[in-house]
C-alpha positions as a Python dict, from the first residue, in 0.01 Angstrom:
ca = {
    (1, 'M'): (0, 0, 0),
    (2, 'S'): (145, 333, -100),
    (3, 'F'): (181, 630, 128),
    (4, 'L'): (-70, 845, -63),
    (5, 'T'): (-342, 581, -62),
    (6, 'S'): (-323, 528, 315),
    (7, 'I'): (-400, 896, 394),
    (8, 'K'): (-761, 1017, 373),
    (9, 'L'): (-732, 1296, 118),
    (10, 'P'): (-965, 1408, -157),
    (11, 'R'): (-917, 1217, -478),
    (12, 'Y'): (-790, 1510, -685),
    (13, 'I'): (-507, 1576, -439),
    (14, 'K'): (-380, 1219, -487),
    (15, 'N'): (-368, 1272, -862),
    (16, 'K'): (-9, 1275, -993),
    (17, 'F'): (-89, 1553, -1241),
    (18, 'F'): (-223, 1775, -963),
    (19, 'I'): (88, 1713, -753),
    (20, 'T'): (311, 1788, -1051),
    (21, 'A'): (121, 2108, -1134),
    (22, 'L'): (134, 2218, -769),
    (23, 'A'): (508, 2156, -754),
    (24, 'F'): (551, 2353, -1078),
    (25, 'V'): (351, 2649, -943),
    (26, 'I'): (549, 2650, -618),
    (27, 'W'): (875, 2634, -813),
    (28, 'I'): (779, 2924, -1042),
    (29, 'A'): (628, 3134, -762),
    (30, 'F'): (899, 3100, -498),
    (31, 'L'): (1209, 2906, -602),
    (32, 'D'): (1295, 3023, -953),
    (33, 'K'): (1544, 3308, -999),
    (34, 'T'): (1271, 3520, -1159),
    (35, 'N'): (1009, 3443, -896),
    (36, 'L'): (707, 3656, -811),
    (37, 'M'): (894, 3882, -569),
    (38, 'Y'): (1154, 3971, -831),
    (39, 'Q'): (881, 4026, -1088),
    (40, 'Y'): (707, 4265, -849),
    (41, 'Q'): (1032, 4453, -782),
    (42, 'F'): (1110, 4477, -1154),
    (43, 'Q'): (761, 4605, -1229),
    (44, 'S'): (780, 4869, -956),
    (45, 'E'): (1118, 4979, -1092),
    (46, 'V'): (969, 5003, -1443),
    (47, 'N'): (681, 5213, -1310),
    (48, 'K'): (922, 5444, -1127),
    (49, 'L'): (1134, 5487, -1439),
    (50, 'E'): (828, 5558, -1653),
    (51, 'N'): (722, 5830, -1408),
    (52, 'Q'): (1070, 5980, -1427),
    (53, 'K'): (1054, 5963, -1805),
    (54, 'E'): (726, 6157, -1806),
    (55, 'F'): (874, 6415, -1568),
    (56, 'F'): (1182, 6466, -1783),
    (57, 'I'): (977, 6488, -2102),
    (58, 'K'): (774, 6768, -1942),
    (59, 'E'): (1094, 6940, -1826),
    (60, 'I'): (1244, 6917, -2175),
    (61, 'K'): (929, 7063, -2326),
    (62, 'Q'): (928, 7349, -2075),
    (63, 'T'): (1298, 7419, -2132),
    (64, 'R'): (1251, 7427, -2509),
    (65, 'E'): (964, 7673, -2470),
    (66, 'E'): (1181, 7895, -2248),
    (67, 'Q'): (1466, 7870, -2497),
    (68, 'Q'): (1239, 7969, -2784),
    (69, 'E'): (1109, 8262, -2578),
    (70, 'L'): (1460, 8378, -2489),
    (71, 'L'): (1586, 8356, -2844),
    (72, 'S'): (1288, 8551, -2975),
    (73, 'S'): (1403, 8890, -2843),
    (74, 'P'): (1725, 9039, -2703),
    (75, 'E'): (1538, 9216, -2422),
    (76, 'K'): (1411, 8888, -2280),
    (77, 'L'): (1755, 8732, -2312),
    (78, 'E'): (1911, 9024, -2124),
    (79, 'K'): (1648, 9003, -1849),
    (80, 'F'): (1708, 8629, -1813),
    (81, 'A'): (2086, 8675, -1792),
    (82, 'R'): (2051, 8945, -1527),
    (83, 'E'): (1806, 8747, -1312),
    (84, 'K'): (1952, 8398, -1335),
    (85, 'Y'): (2324, 8455, -1376),
    (86, 'Y'): (2358, 8800, -1216),
    (87, 'M'): (2524, 8946, -1525),
    (88, 'K'): (2571, 9319, -1548),
    (89, 'K'): (2689, 9585, -1785),
    (90, 'D'): (3038, 9729, -1755),
    (91, 'N'): (2931, 10055, -1590),
    (92, 'E'): (2692, 9899, -1334),
    (93, 'D'): (2732, 9774, -981),
    (94, 'L'): (2543, 9465, -873),
    (95, 'F'): (2408, 9412, -522),
    (96, 'I'): (2253, 9075, -438),
    (97, 'I'): (2020, 9069, -141),
    (98, 'S'): (1913, 8726, -26),
    (99, 'P'): (1685, 8637, 265),
    (100, 'A'): (1844, 8523, 591),
    (101, 'P'): (1856, 8146, 637),
    (102, 'Q'): (1580, 8012, 856),
    (103, 'Q'): (1674, 7818, 1166),
}
C-alpha cells in the first residue's frame, strides 16, 4: 500500500498531475530566480522609471519653450541673464540681497 493511498485525502489531491502542477507552481512562484517577488520589484522599478521619463519629457518641453522665448528677443535674453546669472553691464554695480537662512 502506497503512502498516498493510506491517507484520507480528496481524490484530486492524490492525482499525480495535480501534484506535478502544484510543484511547478510553487517552483515558479517562490524558487525560480525570476520568482514573483523579483517580478514585483522589476515592475515597480519600471513604473518608477516611466514616471521619471514623463517628468523629464515635461521638463524638456518646458525648457525648449523657455529657450524659444529667450531667443525671440534680445530684451528677454538680457532680463534672463541678469536674473539667473547676475550678469551686469560694464558701468553697473550689482548688489545681491538674499533672505536670511531660517533656523
